[in-house]
C-alpha positions as CSV (number, residue, x, y, z in Angstrom):
1,M,66.3,49.3,100.9
2,S,63.1,50.4,102.6
3,K,59.6,49.3,101.6
4,S,57.2,51.8,99.9
5,F,55.0,53.8,102.2
6,I,53.4,57.2,102.7
7,V,55.4,59.9,104.3
8,K,54.1,60.8,107.8
9,E,53.4,64.4,106.9
10,G,50.7,63.2,104.5
11,Y,48.5,61.4,107.0
12,P,46.5,64.5,108.1
13,F,45.8,65.4,104.5
14,I,44.6,61.8,103.8
15,L,42.7,61.0,106.9
16,I,40.8,64.2,107.5
17,P,39.1,64.4,104.1
18,L,38.5,60.6,104.3
19,C,36.7,60.9,107.6
20,I,34.7,63.9,106.4
21,G,33.8,62.1,103.2
22,A,32.6,59.0,105.1
23,L,30.6,61.1,107.5
24,L,28.9,63.0,104.7
25,M,28.0,59.8,102.9
26,G,26.7,58.4,106.1
27,I,24.2,61.2,106.4
28,G,23.2,61.0,102.8
29,I,25.2,63.8,101.2
30,F,26.8,61.5,98.7
31,W,28.1,63.8,96.0
32,M,30.1,66.0,98.5
33,G,31.2,62.9,100.4
34,I,32.7,61.4,97.2
35,L,34.6,64.7,96.5
36,F,36.2,64.5,100.0
37,I,37.1,60.8,99.4
38,L,38.6,61.6,96.0
39,T,40.6,64.3,97.7
40,S,41.9,61.8,100.2
41,I,42.9,59.4,97.4
42,F,44.8,62.1,95.6
43,C,46.7,63.1,98.7
44,A,47.6,59.4,99.3
45,Y,49.0,59.4,95.8
46,F,50.8,62.7,96.2
47,F,52.5,61.7,99.5
48,R,53.6,58.3,98.3
49,D,57.2,57.4,99.0
50,P,58.2,54.5,96.7
51,A,61.3,52.5,97.5
52,R,64.3,53.2,95.2
53,I,67.3,51.1,94.3
54,I,70.2,53.5,94.6
55,P,72.9,53.2,91.9
56,D,76.4,52.0,92.9
57,G,79.5,54.0,92.2
58,E,81.5,56.4,94.4
59,K,81.8,58.9,91.6
60,S,78.1,59.0,90.6
61,V,75.9,62.0,91.4
62,I,72.2,61.2,91.4
63,A,69.1,63.3,91.0
64,P,67.7,64.6,94.3
65,A,64.1,64.7,92.9
66,D,61.6,63.3,90.5
67,G,60.7,65.8,87.7
68,K,62.0,67.3,84.5
69,V,65.2,69.2,83.9
70,I,64.2,72.7,82.9
71,E,67.6,74.4,82.9
72,I,71.3,73.8,83.3
73,S,73.7,76.7,83.8
74,K,77.1,77.6,85.1
75,E,77.0,78.9,88.7
76,N,79.9,80.1,90.8
77,G,82.5,77.8,89.3
78,G,80.2,74.9,89.1
79,S,76.8,73.9,87.6
80,Q,73.2,74.4,88.6
81,I,70.5,72.0,87.4
82,K,66.9,73.0,87.9
83,I,64.3,70.2,88.2
84,F,60.6,71.1,88.0
85,M,58.1,68.8,89.8
86,S,54.5,68.7,88.9
87,V,51.8,67.6,91.5
88,L,52.0,64.1,89.9
89,N,55.6,63.6,90.8
90,V,57.0,62.0,93.9
91,H,57.9,64.9,96.2
92,V,60.5,63.3,98.4
93,Q,64.0,64.7,98.0
94,R,67.1,62.5,98.3
95,A,70.8,63.2,98.9
96,P,72.6,63.3,95.6
97,V,75.9,62.2,97.2
98,S,77.2,60.8,100.4
99,G,78.7,63.3,102.8
100,V,78.0,65.5,105.9
101,I,75.4,68.2,106.2
102,S,77.5,71.4,106.5
103,A,74.6,73.9,106.3
104,V,70.8,74.1,106.3
105,E,69.5,77.5,105.4
106,Y,65.7,78.3,105.3
107,K,64.6,81.5,103.5
108,P,61.0,82.7,103.7
109,G,59.6,84.2,100.6
110,K,56.9,84.4,97.9
111,F,55.0,81.5,96.2
112,L,55.5,82.3,92.5
113,H,54.9,79.6,89.9
114,A,57.9,77.3,89.9
115,M,58.5,78.0,86.2
116,S,58.8,81.8,86.8
117,P,62.4,83.1,86.2
118,N,62.3,84.7,89.7
119,A,61.0,81.7,91.6
120,C,64.4,80.4,92.5
121,V,65.3,83.7,94.1
122,E,62.1,85.1,95.5
123,N,60.1,82.0,96.6
124,E,60.2,80.3,100.0
125,Q,63.2,77.9,99.9
126,N,65.5,75.7,101.9
127,I,69.1,75.1,100.9
128,I,70.8,71.9,102.1
129,T,74.6,71.8,101.7
130,I,76.4,68.4,101.7
131,A,80.2,68.5,102.1
132,V,82.2,65.9,100.3
133,D,86.0,65.8,100.5
134,G,86.3,69.6,100.7
135,E,83.7,70.3,98.0
136,N,80.0,71.4,98.5
137,F,76.9,70.0,96.8
138,K,73.8,72.0,97.4
139,V,70.1,70.9,97.1
140,K,67.7,73.9,97.1
141,Q,64.0,73.1,97.8
142,I,61.9,75.8,96.3
143,A,58.2,76.3,97.1
144,G,55.8,76.8,94.1
145,V,52.4,78.5,93.6
146,L,50.6,75.6,95.3
147,A,53.5,74.5,97.7
148,R,53.2,76.2,101.1
149,R,55.4,74.1,103.2
150,I,59.0,72.9,102.8
151,V,59.9,69.9,105.0
152,C,63.6,69.2,105.9
153,W,64.5,65.9,107.6
154,V,68.2,66.6,108.1
155,K,70.2,69.0,110.3
156,L,73.7,70.4,110.6
157,G,76.3,67.7,111.2
158,D,74.2,64.7,110.0
159,K,75.9,62.1,107.9
160,V,74.0,61.1,104.8
161,Q,74.4,58.3,102.3
162,K,73.6,58.8,98.6
163,G,69.9,58.3,98.2
164,D,68.9,59.0,101.8
165,K,65.7,61.0,102.2
166,I,66.4,64.6,103.2
167,G,63.0,66.3,102.8
168,M,59.9,67.0,100.8
169,I,57.8,69.9,99.4
170,R,54.0,69.9,99.5
171,F,52.0,70.2,96.3
172,G,54.1,71.2,93.2
173,S,57.5,72.9,93.3
174,Q,61.1,72.9,92.1
175,V,64.4,71.5,93.3
176,D,67.8,72.9,92.2
177,I,71.1,71.1,92.6
178,F,74.4,72.9,92.6
179,V,77.5,70.8,91.9
180,P,81.2,71.8,91.8
181,E,83.1,72.0,88.5
182,S,84.7,68.6,89.3
183,V,81.4,67.0,88.2
184,K,80.6,66.1,84.6
185,I,76.9,66.8,83.8
186,M,75.1,63.7,82.4
187,V,71.6,65.1,81.8
188,K,70.1,67.6,79.3
189,P,67.2,70.1,79.5
190,G,63.9,68.4,78.9
191,Q,65.1,65.1,80.4
192,K,63.0,63.4,83.1
193,T,64.6,62.5,86.4
194,I,63.8,59.9,89.1
195,G,65.0,60.9,92.5
196,G,67.6,58.6,93.9
197,K,68.0,56.7,90.6
198,T,68.8,59.0,87.6
199,L,72.5,59.7,87.1
200,I,72.8,63.4,86.7
201,G,76.6,63.7,86.9
202,S,79.9,62.0,87.5
203,L,83.0,63.1,89.4
204,K,85.8,63.7,86.9
205,K,88.5,62.8,89.4
């Protein structure tokens, strides 16, 4: 289990406003300097990457992201679970199962609000497919109205363990997970999830 830290992608967003704020306060422009320093503090909070204790159990499927379940639906012989993340949630995504990355597909697109019905289709997104014993689990990273950059930390052929960090999205977004019909869903709409910790499903076989 790794210690808590800030993801490397966050350091420019933290250090630049911090330096500008310190400079402004140094020349006497205190109110503006404080705004930049507060921005730096917010970014440090946003880009946090807390350590997580991953649940045991070969049949367990865990949440890939922090947030709130906003919809569960049937999709191509399986189930789709949509998780909305506010800017206050941890934005690191984790592998819901152990397996091999069989596909990584990036799709450019719009930046509609994550709660929009068309966001999961029209917005910028990245789909990570994890193959497990002949079945596919997909994690879809979807950009939101504030999110302008999807980060993916895995590539085709990588082996991942359940709970491994696979990517992040900057500043508010949505993560969908697609599971095969062999998975019994354990969450309900409105339920909060913790990435790498919350049990969202269990393999029936």
